[in-house]
N, C-alpha and C positions, 0 to 999 in steps of 0.2 A: 902354442903359438904356431900359426901356419908358416910354411916356408915363404920368405919374402916379407912377412908381416913386420919383422923387426926392422927391416930396411925402410919400410913406409913410416913406421913410428919414429925412427931416427931422423928421417928427412923432415917430418912434420915438426919435430922439436927444433930443427934448425931453420924453420920458416920456409921450407921448400914445399911447393905444392906438388901433390902426387896424383898422377894420372895412371890408371891401370889399363893395360892392353891385353887383349886376348883372354878374357875372363872365363872362357868356357872350357877349362881344363886343357893345359898345354898339349898340343898335338891333336886337338879335336877328338878326344876320347869319350865323348858323351855316349856313344853306342855301347861302351863297356859298363856303363852304370845301369842299375836296375831302373825300370820305368821308361817312359817315353823320352825321346831326345828333346822334344819341345818343353816338357815339364822340367827336365833337368836343367836346360838352358835358363828357364825362368827362375828356378831356385838359385842357380849360381849368380845370375845377374842381380837378383834381389839381395842376396847375401853380400855381394861386393858393394853395391850402392848403399848398403846400410852400414858399412864400415866407416867410422868417424875419421880414420886416417887417410881415406881415399877422397880426393877432391873431384875426380871425374873418371869416366870410363869410356874407352874407345872400343867399340864392338864392330864386327863385320856384319853388314846387312846386304846380302847379295840379291835379295828380292823384296818386294813390297810386303809379303807376308811376314818376313822377319822383322821389318820395321814395326809393323803392328804388334807383333808378339813382344818385342822389346819394350815398346811403349806401355803395353798392358802389364808387363812385369814390373816396370818402374812405378806405375800407378798403384800396383798391389801393395807397395810399401815393404817395410822390413819383414824378415821372416819371423814367424811365431817360434816359440820354444820347440814345439813339436816339429815344425818344418826344419829348423836348424839341426835337431837331432837326426832327422831323416837324411838330410844332406851329408852330415858327418859320417853316418853309417855307409852311405853310398860311396863316399870318397875313400873309405878304408879299403875298398876293393882295388882301387888304383895304387894305393901306397899304404900298406898295413901300418907302417910306423909314422906316417905323415901327421896323424892327429895327436901323437904323444907330445 
């Protein structure tokens, strides 16, 4: 279970709606992940919007290109099994024990 995931699940069980903020790796560490920043942002947004315990997501969109990219990520839908494995592997770089 991801850090914070238990809190979202607990809130959901209590009937509390859950809104996720800053889904793109705390501290904007996308550049530390393998691959392009845009692809990683898309994977993270798709992962988060596919979580049943998350009712909504608030993301920063500082320019119109980011708006388009975020909309495209949302339209792409949930991650495939392969994409989920790819994302989990990338996140291990940031926190080797975060996926355990």
